[in-house]
N, C-alpha and C positions, 0 to 999 in steps of 0.2 A: 198723496204726493201728487203736486201739479206736476201735469205731464209738460216739458218744456215747450215743447210746440203748441199746445194750447196756450201758453203765458204769451210766445211770441204772437201768434195769431191773434190773440185778446185784445193786442193793441189796436187793431183795426176797428172803425166804428161798425156797428150792426145797423142794419136795414130799417127804417122807420116807417109807417104808413103814412100816406101823405095826402092831404085834401085840398090843399092851398099852399102856393108859394108865394113869400113875399120877394119882388124884385127889387131891389134899392137902387139908389141914385147913383153908386158907382159899381153897379153889377153888370157882367154881359151875360146875356143868355147865347149859348152856342147850342144851337138845332139844325138838326138833317132832315130838312123835309121829305118824307118817301111816298109812297101809294097806300101805305096801311091806315086804317081806320085809326090807330093809335097817334098818328103824326099830329093830328090836331087838337090831341089831349093838353099841350100845353097852353093853348089860347085860354081854355076854361081854367087852369090851375093857378096861372099866375096873377096875382095882385101886385100893382106896377106902381112905383114911384116916380116921379119928375127924376128925369134924367138917366134912367134906364136905357138900356142899349141891347142889340141883339148882332149877332153873325151867324147868316144861315148859310149851309153848305148847298150849292149848286150840282149835283152829282154828276159825272161823267163816267160812260159814255149816256149821253141824254135819254131819258126816260118820260114820254109825255105824261104818262100817268102820275108822275111824282107832283106834290102839291105845294110847290114854293112858292107861287103866288099866293094860294089861299091862306097859307101860314103866314106869309110876310102881310097880307092885308089884314087880317086877324090880329096880328101881335101890334099894328100900326094903330089900329082901332082901338087898341087898351092902352096907348100911350107909350109903346116902346119905339124907340128910335131905331131904323135901320135906313141907312143911308146904300147908295149904289156901291160902295165900297166895303160895305158890310156883306155882299153875297159873294161868296169864296168858292170859287170853281175848286172839285175835290176829285181827282182822277183816281176811280177805283183800282184802275190796272196800272197807274204811273203816278202815285202820289209825292213823288221825289222832293218838291220844293214846297209842301204843304206848309210843313212846319213853320218854314221862314215868313211866309206870308201870314200865318196865322199869327205869330209872335207879334209881327210888325203891326198888326191892324190893331189888338189889344193893346199895345204900347200906344199908338196913335188916341186909341180913344182914352186910355188913361184910367180903366178901371183896376180896381185892386181885388177883384172878386168875380169868380165864374157860376154860374148855374151851367152845368153840361146835361141837357137832356140826351142820352143815350138810346131812346125807346125805339126809334126807327133809324138806327146809325150803324154804319158799317164798324165792325169789330176793330179792324186796323186803324180806323179813323179815331175810334175811341183811345187807342192805346197811343197813338201818335199826339191826340189833343192833350192828356195825361200829360203827358211826355212836356209838351210846351207849356203847360200851366207849372210844373215843376220848376222847369229852368227860369220863369218869369217870377218865380215865389210869390204866387196868388194865391186866395183863398178858393176852394173848389167845394162846390155841392154838386151830388149828380143825382138826376131825375129819371126814373124809370117807371114806364108805363108798360105793363103787361096786357098780353090781346086775349081776349074771351076765348077765342079759337085759334088752333092752330093747324095747319095741314101736315102731313095728310090726316085723313078721320082713321079712327080706330077701327072702322069696317073694313076700310078701304088696306087697313095693315093685313088685318085678317084674311081677308080675301086674296092679297098678293103672298102672302106666307104658305096658306093651304096651296095655293098652286105650285109653291115651291120654287118660286124665280125671283132671284134675288134681284132683278131689274125689272120689275114689274112697272109698267110706265104710272100707273095710278100713284105710288110713292114719291115720283119724282115732284118736288117743290121748287125747283131750279130749272131754268131754262138749259142750261149746259154748264161747263168748267171752264174759265179762262186761262188758267193754268197757274204759277205761282208767283208772289208778289214780293217782292223785294224793296226795303228801304234802307237806305245807309246807317242812319240812326240807330237801327236795331239790329246790325250787325255785329258779328260775337269778335270781340278781342283774343279769343281764345288761339292756340296755336292750329295751325288749317291741318296740320298733319296728323291730328288726332283721330281715332277712329269716333264715330257721333252715334249718341242717343236720341234718338227723338221721341218727344212728347208730344202725343197727337191727340187731340180731341175729336171726338167723335158726332157724327151730324146725320143727317138724313140722306147724305149724298156719299156713298163710300168711294164713289169717283173722285172728291177732293182728295183722300186719304192717297188713293193710289198715284194720283198726279204728284204729289209730294214724293212719293217714296219712287216715282221714278226721274225726279229730278235730284234728290239728295244723297240716295242709294245710302243709307244707314246702317250701321253695323248692330243697332239693337233697336227696337222697337217697341215702345210703353204707350198702350192705348189706353183713353180718359172716356169712359162713358159718362151721361149725364142722366141725374135725376131729378124730375120735376117735382114741383111739390105739388101739383095737380096733374093729372093724366098721367099716372104711373105708367100704363102700358107704353108709354113713349119710351121709356127706358130699354123695355125688351125689344121694342122696334130698332133701335138705333143698334143695340147688341147682334140682332138677326140679320141686320143689312151689312155688318160689318163682322161677321161669322168667318167668310171666308180668309178675309185678311188676319183675324185673331188667330185661326188654326195655322196659318203660314209661321206666324210669328208666336207660338203656345207658350213657349219657354218662359216668354217675358210678361205673358197674358194669361195668366190661370183664371180660371171660373170656379164659383160657390153656387151653393143651392140656396136659391131664394125663392120663397113663395112656389114650392115646387117647381122651379124653372131654373136652369143653370144661366147664370148671369155672370160678365167680366167682374172680378173683386175689386177693379181698381174705379171708384165711381164715386160722382161727386155732385152735390147738387148743382142745378142749370140758375138756382136764384140765390144762393148763400154764399157768396164769392170767396168768404171766408174760408169754405170748404177746398177750394181750388187753390188758393193761396198756401194752406197747410200741406196738402199732399205735393205741389210744386217743390215746397221749399225742403219736403223730406226727399224727395226724390234729386233733387239738385245735390244734396249733401249725399247722398247715397253713391251717387254716379260722376261726380265733377272732378275726383281726382283722376280718373281713367279715361272718362270721356268727354268729348265736345258736346255741350247740351243744346240741341235744336228742338226749340219750341214751335208748335204751331195750334192757333189759337182758333179752331175752326167752329167751337162750340156755340155756348150760348153769349150774349152780351154780358152779363154779368160775370162770367167765367172770364171772359175777356180782360176784366178789370181785375182780377185776380193774377192773370198772365201780367199786365204791367206792373205789379206790385214786385213781384219775384224778379223780373227783368229790372227794373229799376235797381235793385239793391244787389243784383248779380249782372254787371255789364258783359261776362263772358256768356252770357245765354245769347244763341242764336237765334232769330223771332224769323220764320218763312210764315205767309200765309195764302195756301191755296185758296182762290179765289172763285165764287161762281160767275157764270157770265152774265146770270140774270135772274130773277124771282117770278115764279107764277102767279097769279092772281090769289092762290088759292093758299099763299103761304100763310098768311093770319087775317082775322078779321074780328073787331068789336075792340072794346077798351075794358080790363078785368082790374085788377089790383095795381094800385100805383104807390112807389115808394120813393124814398129819399134818403141819400146819405152824406154824410156833412164830414166832409176830410179835412176842412181848413187848410193850412198851408203844408202841400205836401212834403215839401224838404223837412220840415219839423217834424212829421208822422215818419218819414224813412229814417229820419236818423233814429228816432225812438226803437223802430222796429230792429234797423241796423245794429245799435248797442246790446238788446236781449240778444239778438240771434248769434252776434260774436261771442258774447259771454258765455253761452251754451256751445256751441259749436267748435268755436275756437278755442274756449278755456280763458278769455281775455277778461279781465276783470279793471274795469277804467275806474278812473277817478273818482268818479262820483256814485258807484257800487259800493252797497255794504259789502265790507269785508268778513 
C-alpha cells in the first residue's frame, strides 16, 4: 500500500544532473552574485538564444567581495541582455518591497519563463522569488550548483568537540547574527492568540536558533537536522552544536542511535528537497489544529524550496527568518555537482498537490477523482 505522503510528495519533480542549460528568447535568468566560487558557474552553464535576459540581485548590506560585475560581464559576453534596470537591490535585512519590484521588472521584460539560480542566493530570497513567479503564473526551472568544500572542516569540528566548547571560534562560518527578518507576504493568517509550534532548521550557528527563540517564545519547538549526501559528519556536527537547545526541548526532540552516535530523529536531506516537504507536511497536519505554525528556514537552500511549497499550500504557516550578519571566506569553495529542477507553472503544480493532500487529510473527493 502506498503511503499517502509518498503519493503527495511524488508529484514534485526530482533533481536532474545538469551540465548545460539553454536560455531561450523568452527566458529570464535570476541570479544573485555572491563571493563564492560557484557564483560564476552560471556563466559556463548557459547556452544563450537571442532575446534572453537576466535579473541580478545586488545584495545589501554591500559586500565588496560579491562578484556582481564579473557575473554581469560574463553573461553579457554570452549574449544575455542585462540593463541597469535589471540590477535589483536586495536588502537581506529589509526585503519588504522586493517582490513588487521583481514582479514589475519581469512583466516589463515580458518573459514567460524563469531560470532561477539559487547557488549563492539567500534562502529568504529564494522563497520570495518563487512566490513572485507563482503570482505571475510563469514557468520556473531551478539551477543549483553545490560547492566542493564547505566550512568548517571535519578536523575543525573534531577539535572543537574534543575541547567540549560549543562556541569554539573555528566552527564559526558567520560574522555574526543580524536578528529575525520578517516579510509581510510570509506572515500567518492564523489567529495570533494560538500557542505557537516552531519548526526550526538547524545550521552551523546555534545563535540563529537562539535569536529566533528569544523573539517568538514558542510553546513547542521542533528542531530539524540536515543530512548532506556527502560529508556525512556534518549531520553530527550540527546536532552537536544544537545539543544544549535540544536538551531544553527534549520532549519534542528525541534522538536515535545511528552508526553508534545518538542523533536527532527528525532529519532530512540537505539536497533532496522533497524530504523537507514531506516532513513539514506531516508536522503541519499533526500540529495545525492546536498550534499556530511558525517555520524558520535556516537550513540549506534546497530545504528552503521545500519550505516554499509547504507555505504556498498552507497560508496559515508563518515564516520568520533568523538572518546571519555575514559570511566568512571559509563558507565554501570550489564547484561540485550541479542540479536542475523543472517545475513548469508553479500554480498548476501546487493545484495538483493541493488536490492530493486534501483528498487524504480532509477526505475530500473532487469531481475529477476516481470514486
